[in-house]
N, C-alpha and C positions, 0 to 999 in steps of 0.2 A: 415311558409314562405318558398317559393321555390326561392332561389336566389343563383347565383354562384359568385357574386362579394361581398367579405367580407365587403368592405367599404360601398357599397350600403345597404347591410343587416343591418349594424350597424346604418346607418343614418335613415333607415326606422323604425327600432326598436325604436329609439328615438322619432320619430314622432308618432308611435303607443302609446307609453307611455304618450304622451301629451294628447291623447284621452282617454286612459284607463289606470288608475294607476296600478291596480293589474291584470296583465295578464301573461299567460305562452306562450312564443313564442318558437316554435321549428323551427330550421333552417335546411333545407336540400338543397343539391346542385346537386343531381342527381335523375333520375326517380326511380332508385332502392331504394335509401334512402327514397324517397317520399312514395313508396309502403310500405316499412317497417314502416315508421312513422305512416301511416294510420292504421296499425295493432296494434300499441301500444299506440295511442293517438287519441282522437276524437276531432278535432278542431271545433270551432264555425265558423271560417272563414279560408280561404286559401288566402294568398297573394302570388302572383307569378310574376316574371319577364316574359316578353313574349319570348325573345330569350335567351336561355340558351345553355350551351355547350352540344351538342348531342341531345337536345330535345327542345320543345316549350311549351308555355302555353296550347296549344291545346292538347298536350300529357298529361299534368297534368289534364286537364278537363276530358279527355277520361278515364284515370286511376281512377279518383275520381268517375265518373259515374258508374263504375263497382262496387263500394263499397257503395256509398251514394250520390245520386243526390241532396239531400237537403242542402248540405254544400255549402255556397256561395263562389265563387271564384272572387277575386279582382285582376285584372292585373295592375301592376305598372311597367311601362317600359320607357326606354329612347331612344329606337331605332325604335319604330314603329309609323310612322306618316301617314300610309296608311289607309284612311277612310273605304275603302271596307273591308280590313282585320280586322279592328276594329269592323265593323258591323257583319262580319261573326263570330268573336270571341264571341261577345255578343249573337248572335243567337244560338251559340253552347253551351252556358251555363255560360258565364262569367256574374257576377252580376254588375261589374263596370270595367271601364278602365281608368287609370290615367297615366299621363306622369310624369317622374322624373325630368323634366327640372327645376322646382323650388322646390326641395326636402325639403328645410327648411320650407316651408309652406304646406307641404303635409298633415299635421294633419288637416288643415282647410277643405281639400277636403275629408279626411277619416271620420271625425266626423259625418257628415250627413249620409254618407253611413252606418257607424256602427249603428247609431241610427235607421235608417230605417230597417236594417237587424235584429237588436235586437227586434224592435217592432213586426216584423213578427214572430220571434221566440216566443215571449211572447204570441201572439195570438195562435200559434200552440200548445204551452204548455197548455194554458187554455182550448183549445178544447180537448186535450188528458186527462186533469184532469177531465173534465166534463164526458167524455166517461168512465173513470175509476170509477167515482162515480156511474154512471148508471149501469155499469157492477156489481159493488158490491151490489147494490140494487136488481138487477135481481138475483144474486146468493143467496141473503138472501131470496127472494121469493121462489126460487127453493128449498132451504133448508127447509123452512116452509112447502112447499107442500110435500116434502119427509117425513117429520115428521108426517104430517097429515095422510099419508097413513099407518102409523104404529100404529094408535090409537086403543085401545081395543074396539071391537064392542059390548061388553056386557053392558057397562055403557052408557045409552042414554044421561043422563044429562051432563056427562063429554065430550061426543062426541059433543053435541050441543054447549057447551061453548067453547070447543077447536076450532071447526070450525068457530064459530063466531069471536074468537080472531084472527084466521088465516086470515079470510076474511077481518076483519077490518085492519089488518096489511098490507095485500096485497093492499087493497083499498088506504090506506095512501101512500104506496110506489109507486103505479102506478100514483097517483095524483102528487106526487113530481117528478116523472120521466117526466111527461108531462109538468111540469112548466119550 
């Protein structure tokens, strides 16, 4: 969380805990602390005020984009009611934009945003897992082919059975990769 008002940070943390019981919230109040936090902690989300002392949410997004564009940024502000600026912020990378005006009900607005962003992360993780499994299967095929190249050429029966075993294994792996 990037917030320079301690009271707002505390209130927002309470609202977050209404949505997510077990979470680790790191609070920073400067762009330098934000950069340092990104080096020591990988957040699932970044919550930031728009207007901070010496920088804005746009600076936060810009710094984040240098490290990892995939981390969603949710702007929670009490000072920005300019629709054009809101639109530009979203176009430049913010995932959501909320006002602090009724902070005691903020969790009702955060929950669907969190659910959507988490669903997107689950899909990304399942795609990565599928790719990992495919890569392991291809590495297994590669290992089998390397082993096949080392078979003794004197023993015709063992060569035939070995190649049959390898080809059957490759056939099975390729079929499972295509499914």
